[in-house]
ZABAVO-333769 format. One record per residue (C-alpha): residue in one letter; x, y, z. Coordinates in pm, whole numbers, padded with zeros to 5 digits, always signed. Example, Ala and Ser with C-alpha at 12.3 -4.5 7.8 and 13.67 -1.06 7.14 Angstrom:
! residues 2
A+01230-00450+00780
S+01367-00106+00714
***
This chain:
! residues 689
X-00004+00004-00005
X+00279+00258+00079
X+00425+00175-00264
X+00091+00247-00430
X+00042+00574-00240
X+00393+00681-00325
X+00332+00610-00700
X+00015+00812-00696
X+00185+01108-00530
X+00461+01094-00801
X+00201+01095-01079
X+00025+01392-00918
X+00349+01581-00891
X+00427+01509-01259
X+00084+01635-01361
X+00119+01944-01146
X+00443+02022-01338
X+00297+01945-01670
X-00042+02109-01623
X+00087+02480-01670
X+00276+02357-01988
X-00060+02271-02146
X-00212+02618-02152
X+00097+02831-02250
X+00009+03067-02531
X+00242+03007-02840
X+00484+03303-02913
X+00382+03535-03193
X+00652+03519-03451
X+00686+03728-03756
X+00677+03582-04108
X+01061+03642-04131
X+01121+03462-03801
X+00899+03164-03913
X+01095+03141-04243
X+01420+03160-04040
X+01310+02863-03830
X+01203+02668-04124
X+01551+02720-04266
X+01729+02641-03945
X+01511+02349-03779
X+01807+02211-03588
X+02013+02397-03323
X+02331+02249-03181
X+02303+02358-02807
X+02601+02344-02574
X+02525+02232-02210
X+02768+02300-01924
X+02766+01963-01745
X+02924+02090-01420
X+02658+02361-01343
X+02409+02167-01149
X+02110+02203-01085
X+02093+02424-01388
X+02256+02172-01611
X+02435+01856-01518
X+02458+01476-01604
X+02291+01246-01362
X+02417+00905-01262
X+02260+00726-01568
X+02424+00968-01802
X+02100+01183-01877
X+02150+01558-01915
X+01909+01721-01674
X+01853+02051-01482
X+01659+02379-01494
X+01812+02480-01830
X+01720+02146-01994
X+01352+02190-01875
X+01339+02535-02032
X+01490+02412-02357
X+01222+02128-02371
X+00949+02414-02336
X+01116+02611-02612
X+01138+02305-02830
X+00768+02240-02796
X+00673+02598-02847
X+00889+02681-03150
X+00932+02341-03312
X+01310+02360-03284
X+01510+02032-03229
X+01785+02106-02991
X+02083+01871-03032
X+02256+01875-02697
X+02635+01873-02657
X+02742+01808-02291
X+03094+01670-02317
X+03285+01998-02319
X+03396+02206-02021
X+03334+02575-02009
X+03625+02703-02203
X+03554+02427-02470
X+03202+02547-02503
X+03309+02902-02565
X+03571+02794-02824
X+03317+02578-03000
X+03050+02850-03022
X+03310+03106-03130
X+03429+02867-03410
X+03059+02795-03501
X+03091+02424-03420
X+02805+02500-03179
X+02508+02728-03250
X+02427+02830-02890
X+02500+02777-02521
X+02226+02735-02267
X+02377+02917-01966
X+02591+03222-02021
X+02626+03544-01829
X+02641+03853-02055
X+02989+04013-02037
X+03115+04291-02261
X+03393+04086-02412
X+03147+03805-02522
X+02937+04048-02734
X+03209+04021-03001
X+03104+03675-03108
X+02765+03606-02938
X+02410+03744-02927
X+02208+03710-02610
X+01858+03663-02493
X+01720+03828-02179
X+01803+03674-01839
X+01575+03374-01798
X+01770+03194-01495
X+01820+03418-01209
X+02141+03307-01039
X+02155+03516-00715
X+02480+03527-00521
X+02463+03396-00174
X+02701+03375+00132
X+02755+03027+00281
X+02911+03002+00634
X+02945+02736+00893
X+02631+02671+01114
X+02793+02848+01408
X+02846+03186+01223
X+02607+03466+01349
X+02362+03612+01100
X+02530+03869+00872
X+02344+04196+00811
X+02586+04453+00667
X+02869+04435+00396
X+03120+04590+00646
X+03107+04253+00831
X+03254+04065+00534
X+03569+04298+00524
X+03693+04118+00836
X+03634+03765+00698
X+03840+03534+00477
X+03609+03511+00170
X+03643+03217-00069
X+03573+03297-00433
X+03602+03091-00759
X+03885+03242-00967
X+03773+03345-01325
X+03394+03319-01264
X+03190+03610-01393
X+03006+03617-01062
X+03333+03670-00886
X+03441+03945-01121
X+03107+04126-01087
X+03118+04094-00709
X+03471+04235-00683
X+03391+04519-00934
X+03091+04615-00734
X+03250+04573-00377
X+03618+04626-00431
X+03689+04646-00052
X+03637+04264-00008
X+03953+04057+00034
X+03900+03722-00149
X+04067+03387-00113
X+04057+03225-00461
X+03972+02868-00526
X+03947+02670-00853
X+03601+02554-00843
X+03273+02587-00635
X+03325+02253-00460
X+03660+02370-00327
X+03513+02690-00188
X+03250+02479+00007
X+03506+02247+00134
X+03736+02532+00246
X+03451+02683+00470
X+03357+02339+00599
X+03721+02266+00697
X+03773+02608+00846
X+04022+02724+00579
X+03778+03011+00487
X+03512+03209+00694
X+03259+03232+00405
X+03210+03124+00043
X+03025+03339-00213
X+02854+03160-00514
X+02531+03093-00699
X+02248+02985-00472
X+02130+02694-00659
X+02482+02552-00744
X+02585+02582-00380
X+02286+02385-00250
X+02316+02128-00518
X+02693+02057-00469
X+02662+02051-00091
X+02379+01792-00099
X+02544+01577-00374
X+02889+01570-00206
X+02756+01515+00146
X+02905+01845+00296
X+02726+01928+00609
X+02760+02190+00880
X+02696+02481+00634
X+02420+02729+00607
X+02304+02997+00370
X+02370+03303+00578
X+02271+03599+00353
X+02234+03698-00002
X+02384+03985-00212
X+02154+04254-00360
X+02261+04161-00712
X+01926+04095-00893
X+02064+04165-01236
X+02297+03857-01214
X+02162+03577-01426
X+02200+03339-01708
X+02098+03397-02079
X+02103+03172-02380
X+02393+03291-02590
X+02371+03241-02978
X+02652+03269-03233
X+02669+03617-03367
X+02564+03546-03725
X+02242+03375-03593
X+02139+03672-03408
X+01771+03632-03520
X+01764+03304-03319
X+01819+03514-02997
X+01513+03728-03066
X+01306+03415-03138
X+01413+03239-02823
X+01336+03556-02626
X+00985+03543-02768
X+00966+03181-02656
X+01088+03256-02316
X+00840+03542-02255
X+00558+03307-02362
X+00642+03072-02091
X+00399+03131-01795
X+00467+03219-01445
X+00319+02878-01335
X+00555+02699-01573
X+00856+02879-01434
X+00754+02830-01083
X+00703+02459-01155
X+01051+02424-01289
X+01219+02630-01019
X+01037+02441-00741
X+01146+02116-00877
X+01521+02205-00880
X+01556+02495-00647
X+01391+02435-00300
X+01518+02767-00167
X+01467+03111-00348
X+01681+03413-00305
X+01386+03606-00181
X+01362+03387+00124
X+01712+03480+00240
X+01818+03787+00437
X+02009+04031+00210
X+02323+04215+00307
X+02284+04604+00295
X+02497+04901+00375
X+02391+05055+00711
X+02087+05274+00675
X+02132+05648+00658
X+01956+05684+00997
X+02176+05422+01158
X+02482+05596+01030
X+02379+05949+01117
X+02224+05877+01454
X+02550+05940+01661
X+02602+06263+01461
X+02244+06377+01518
X+02261+06312+01883
X+02589+06504+01910
X+02439+06791+01714
X+02136+06783+01927
X+02341+06816+02246
X+02548+07099+02088
X+02230+07271+01987
X+02091+07233+02323
X+02411+07381+02494
X+02399+07661+02239
X+02047+07732+02309
X+02120+07759+02688
X+02412+07985+02619
X+02203+08213+02401
X+01942+08236+02672
X+02230+08319+02918
X+02359+08596+02700
X+02025+08730+02630
X+02007+08824+02994
X+02322+09013+02965
X+02323+09205+02635
X+02074+09325+02395
X+01993+09093+02109
X+02066+09336+01824
X+02400+09438+01957
X+02506+09074+02012
X+02392+08981+01660
X+02585+09263+01501
X+02902+09200+01693
X+02878+08828+01608
X+02849+08893+01243
X+03136+09137+01234
X+03349+08883+01430
X+03269+08610+01176
X+03343+08846+00878
X+03681+08937+01018
X+03763+08579+01100
X+03680+08470+00745
X+03886+08763+00610
X+04188+08673+00823
X+04153+08304+00720
X+04143+08396+00360
X+04433+08634+00393
X+04631+08354+00559
X+04560+08115+00291
X+04635+08366+00019
X+04965+08460+00182
X+05063+08098+00228
X+04991+08017-00134
X+05182+08323-00269
X+05486+08256-00035
X+05497+07894-00140
X+05474+07962-00518
X+05784+07911-00719
X+05663+08199-00946
X+05799+08544-00863
X+05498+08755-00773
X+05490+09125-00679
X+05256+09430-00648
X+05345+09796-00734
X+05145+10112-00674
X+05069+10368-00957
X+05413+10533-00895
X+05609+10214-00955
X+05689+10149-00584
X+05696+09783-00474
X+05434+09729-00212
X+05454+09343-00192
X+05672+09058-00314
X+05705+08680-00229
X+06003+08479-00148
X+06063+08365-00507
X+06127+08729-00616
X+06372+08796-00324
X+06564+08473-00429
X+06576+08587-00797
X+06703+08930-00700
X+06927+08787-00422
X+06797+09077-00189
X+06623+09062+00137
X+06259+09176+00157
X+06332+09512+00334
X+06564+09605+00036
X+06271+09557-00214
X+05956+09696-00040
X+05940+10073-00085
X+06191+10076-00373
X+06128+10125-00747
X+06292+09948-01052
X+06569+10203-01076
X+06684+10106-00736
X+06684+09736-00816
X+06788+09701-01186
X+07008+09870-01436
X+06885+10201-01578
X+06813+10046-01911
X+06606+09766-01771
X+06428+09999-01524
X+06317+10232-01813
X+06189+09934-01997
X+05987+09815-01699
X+05854+10163-01633
X+05739+10201-01998
X+05565+09852-01973
X+05394+09960-01645
X+05266+10278-01791
X+05127+10097-02100
X+04957+09841-01881
X+04789+10098-01663
X+04687+10303-01972
X+04532+09998-02141
X+04384+09867-01825
X+04421+09499-01932
X+04677+09231-01861
X+04956+09138-02110
X+05158+08817-02142
X+05509+08798-02294
X+05836+08606-02279
X+06160+08763-02173
X+06526+08688-02104
X+06583+08789-01735
X+06932+08868-01599
X+07001+08771-01245
X+07239+08977-01033
X+07511+08693-01091
X+07492+08752-01462
X+07292+08422-01538
X+07030+08469-01816
X+06705+08268-01794
X+06386+08270-02011
X+06066+08387-01823
X+05709+08397-01901
X+05579+08724-01749
X+05220+08818-01692
X+05137+09191-01591
X+04799+09345-01532
X+04622+09641-01368
X+04519+09613-00996
X+04175+09761-00901
X+04018+09803-00558
X+03655+09926-00541
X+03693+09996-00934
X+03977+10234-00852
X+04315+10168-01022
X+04566+10145-00739
X+04868+09990-00921
X+04962+09674-01097
X+05071+09310-01029
X+05323+09093-01192
X+05391+08723-01203
X+05710+08582-01358
X+05762+08208-01427
X+06097+08038-01508
X+06037+07846-01833
X+06395+07706-01878
X+06277+07340-01859
X+05979+07427-02087
X+06220+07574-02342
X+06449+07274-02322
X+06166+07040-02372
X+06046+07245-02662
X+06389+07230-02823
X+06398+06863-02765
X+06049+06827-02924
X+06146+07033-03230
X+06465+06814-03265
X+06252+06488-03248
X+06012+06630-03505
X+06290+06715-03739
X+06439+06376-03692
X+06095+06217-03749
X+06050+06406-04059
X+06385+06293-04201
X+06302+05935-04111
X+05976+05963-04298
X+06156+06102-04602
X+06412+05816-04579
X+06139+05560-04547
X+05952+05711-04835
X+06269+05682-05056
X+06302+05322-04941
X+05936+05248-05036
X+05981+05403-05370
X+06301+05202-05431
X+06119+04878-05325
X+05834+04957-05565
X+06082+05007-05846
X+06236+04674-05762
X+05888+04510-05756
X+05806+04645-06084
X+06142+04513-06216
X+06067+04177-06069
X+05712+04171-06223
X+05856+04245-06562
X+06115+03972-06520
X+05849+03719-06424
X+05605+03811-06695
X+05870+03837-06965
X+06169+03606-06886
X+05969+03331-06703
X+05676+03327-06957
X+05908+03319-07260
X+06017+02954-07199
X+05654+02862-07136
X+05548+03015-07473
X+05829+02797-07635
X+05700+02487-07462
X+05337+02565-07559
X+05432+02634-07916
X+05640+02337-07977
X+05390+02115-07813
X+05124+02242-08033
X+05343+02187-08338
X+05418+01834-08234
X+05051+01759-08187
X+04932+01921-08508
X+05211+01827-08746
X+05375+01505-08605
X+05085+01340-08417
X+05094+01044-08662
X+05452+00973-08568
X+05367+00928-08191
X+05181+00644-08029
X+04875+00705-07801
X+05090+00743-07491
X+05316+00999-07652
X+05020+01202-07764
X+04885+01184-07405
X+05218+01310-07263
X+05214+01595-07510
X+04862+01692-07431
X+04939+01687-07048
X+05255+01897-07125
X+05044+02156-07324
X+04791+02167-07043
X+05065+02213-06777
X+05220+02509-06978
X+04871+02667-07006
X+04808+02624-06629
X+05160+02756-06544
X+05108+03069-06751
X+04765+03120-06596
X+04918+03090-06245
X+05190+03334-06328
X+04923+03591-06453
X+04721+03541-06142
X+05023+03576-05911
X+05134+03894-06086
X+04774+04025-06056
X+04764+03937-05691
X+05100+04109-05616
X+05010+04412-05814
X+04691+04487-05626
X+04889+04630-05325
X+05083+04872-05549
X+04834+04946-05812
X+04683+05297-05777
X+04302+05318-05763
X+04136+05568-06013
X+03768+05588-05910
X+03533+05700-06187
X+03167+05699-06256
X+03072+05378-06443
X+02755+05193-06533
X+02742+04839-06371
X+02559+04683-06664
X+02845+04773-06909
X+03104+04612-06677
X+02895+04303-06636
X+02849+04273-07012
X+03215+04295-07081
X+03294+04030-06823
X+03029+03805-06978
X+03173+03842-07319
X+03503+03701-07189
X+03315+03387-07104
X+03100+03363-07409
X+03212+03016-07505
X+03167+02865-07153
X+02821+03036-07104
X+02685+02853-07401
X+02598+02563-07182
X+02494+02771-06876
X+02158+02943-06820
X+02260+03298-06714
X+02014+03544-06564
X+02149+03893-06512
X+01954+04196-06409
X+02120+04458-06630
X+02008+04767-06441
X+02122+05130-06498
X+02300+05138-06166
X+02587+05389-06165
X+02881+05361-05937
X+03188+05563-05845
X+03464+05300-05828
X+03778+05181-05992
X+03659+05000-06301
X+03969+04774-06338
X+03947+04643-05975
X+03574+04585-06013
X+03616+04400-06338
X+03889+04174-06188
X+03642+04083-05885
X+03349+04009-06119
X+03563+03808-06363
X+03699+03567-06086
X+03349+03530-05918
X+03183+03449-06251
X+03468+03209-06349
X+03409+03034-06004
X+03041+03008-06056
X+03085+02857-06407
X+03350+02612-06298
X+03154+02462-06004
X+02815+02452-06168
X+02906+02286-06497
X+02840+01935-06364
X+02474+02030-06262
X+02194+01896-06458
X+02099+02238-06581
X+02376+02486-06488
X+02220+02812-06382
X+02384+03139-06269
X+02191+03442-06139
X+02340+03796-06097
X+02158+04052-05917
X+02245+04395-05773
X+02082+04670-05554
X+02209+05022-05475
X+02113+05182-05144
X+02213+05518-05025
X+02546+05398-04880
X+02646+05084-05047
X+02608+04844-05356
X+02513+04487-05284
X+02588+04248-05578
X+02517+03872-05564
X+02618+03593-05794
X+02422+03266-05731
X+02495+02931-05887
X+02338+02584-05851
X+02675+02404-05831
X+02831+02172-05578
X+02842+02433-05300
X+03066+02406-04987
X+03051+02361-04607
X+03032+02693-04428
X+03296+02586-04185
X+03545+02633-04480
X+03411+02987-04560
X+03724+03188-04469
X+03951+02923-04616
X+03813+02945-04980
X+03939+03316-04984
X+04296+03234-04902
X+04558+03192-05172
X+04628+02849-05301
X+04343+02701-05088
X+04122+02444-05267
X+03832+02233-05136
X+03822+02005-05450
X+04080+01817-05653
X+04255+02007-05936
X+04176+01711-06160
X+03811+01752-06109
X+03792+02127-06111
X+04097+02290-06277
X+04230+02621-06169
X+04518+02794-05993
X+04363+02850-05643
X+04422+03222-05677
X+04111+03366-05816
X+03897+03414-05496
X+04207+03539-05318
X+04250+03817-05587
X+03881+03915-05556
X+03909+03938-05168
X+04213+04147-05192
X+04076+04377-05465
X+03759+04410-05244
X+03961+04532-04954
X+04142+04782-05168
X+03804+04922-05265
X+03697+04924-04894
X+03426+04671-04940
X+03328+04322-04811
X+03318+03990-04989
X+03153+03688-04835
X+02946+03372-04923
X+02658+03152-04819
X+02637+02792-04925
X+02502+02445-04849
X+02691+02140-04990
X+02508+02019-05300
X+02279+02320-05323
X+02499+02572-05481
X+02650+02901-05338
X+02582+03280-05331
X+02876+03521-05333
X+02800+03869-05194
X+02997+04183-05287
X+02946+04502-05088
X+03103+04829-05196
X+03070+05160-05013
X+02917+05446-05204
***
């Protein structure tokens, strides 16, 4: 009987988990999103096997967990078949999705550095951070209590990085994995461990770690897991978001209650002390001071009249503030390394700081009350007097550089500022500030010397580059002339032997000559392609206005013989471009040659050329129904000498697409392709306008 009751309870529990799944409204997908799903019905989903209870492998080898239950719901709602991969560690998952060997990963925290190769859904698995301590540790209430504790954190985890960024005053003890953190607390090596709530509870239960408790939680509600999708499949992230939003609250609660018996909302959170708690001692002190002040005021009110006391208090405060400001100003001026002085309208020194006394090598009492004639030579004194009169007449400051001569004969460059001095809008004299700029001048000379040296280096480098270009031109001529001359001889004599003396050769001899002739032609084409590839970097671009249809027509005429067996559809529009015609022709020639070559074995070879011009770019596509290729080799096909097929089956030099890619980069554009093996390929050319 107990067995029957237990079985009935398990059935009821399963029905309670499944009942909310029955009434979930399907997500509303756009036509574009539905089409995308039809084209991509299978998604290779990476699962972290060591992230229980969110994702883990149970004892019978089955992948289970919160994330797996959510994926099951998404699969039923969206009609996607998820192929789960659970045999990679975390770094392996990131590498696989970056290299597009996986399409998505089920549990990923959004970090800025991951946006370069991933698109993310919204957070669907909250992973709050909690603090685990020994059972005997008192309840923690404030963050300041953690500063005195040895805190275990997993090195490299995003949660650890986020925690230390938000609370840099914490002092961590790093461990390699969550289980080590729990063991460190249990064995007394650490006072507390910070980690994800669900993971900690799962690991402690599964590994039999006792004597620990969840003491408190961090107020980090934005910490959670998303589903991360490879960057080029960004539409899938939006579709999954819609699927996640369509999951009802009952469905979510059923999943969470199944795997997470304790929620973060049930745990006391650490906070900074409240404003009232922190200010209470100060408020109490201020209250006492205010009370004492009030009693003093009452006492003095009995002795003096209120109006007289208020006036005297105001005057005392004003004088005190003036004295304080004067003290600060005097200290600042005295400590300044700039020579500062004040003269009256008659040119008599009223004030100067220590820097001026050191420059003149005179004590203060031999400067104050004197004029320039008593301190400098007559020539300098007359110059200073003329400057002073000019400043007071213009009533505005002037700035200039001057070589100043010290009493010991040393000459130093100074930056001098002089200006009128007014008190209550009345001109009372002028002020002067002189700054020694010897080091600045030295730095300026060094900078000018460095600029001259850099300019000379640029000139030398330019000459070297010009010489290198000349050498490359000579090399190109040598290759095209001296290397191709023997090939032309081989080609010519081979043709003569085949045409005039074929009857004197047996079948094997004729075969050898045919192969020799084909090899010479291939070598000649390879030399031409290599020369074209090497010249692209040095060739000057000459952008001009061209009609795209005319360029396409010329390229088609070059392949008139090959196109006799190919059904070609080309939208000959009147699109006008501003681009280098030779570079564009080179790109189109190689792309069309590639399409003809790999579609010739199709039942009905078909090539479609289309082009659209927007405000900022041209998008041209060349589609064929040839053998296609696997997208994992996308980047490889644009590299020089890289081939995916045997040369015997599809002859060529392996340079054509590399030339097209290099020419596209010279034009500031992009060249890429889409393909499925056995279903042809589409090559896209984007050029800025």
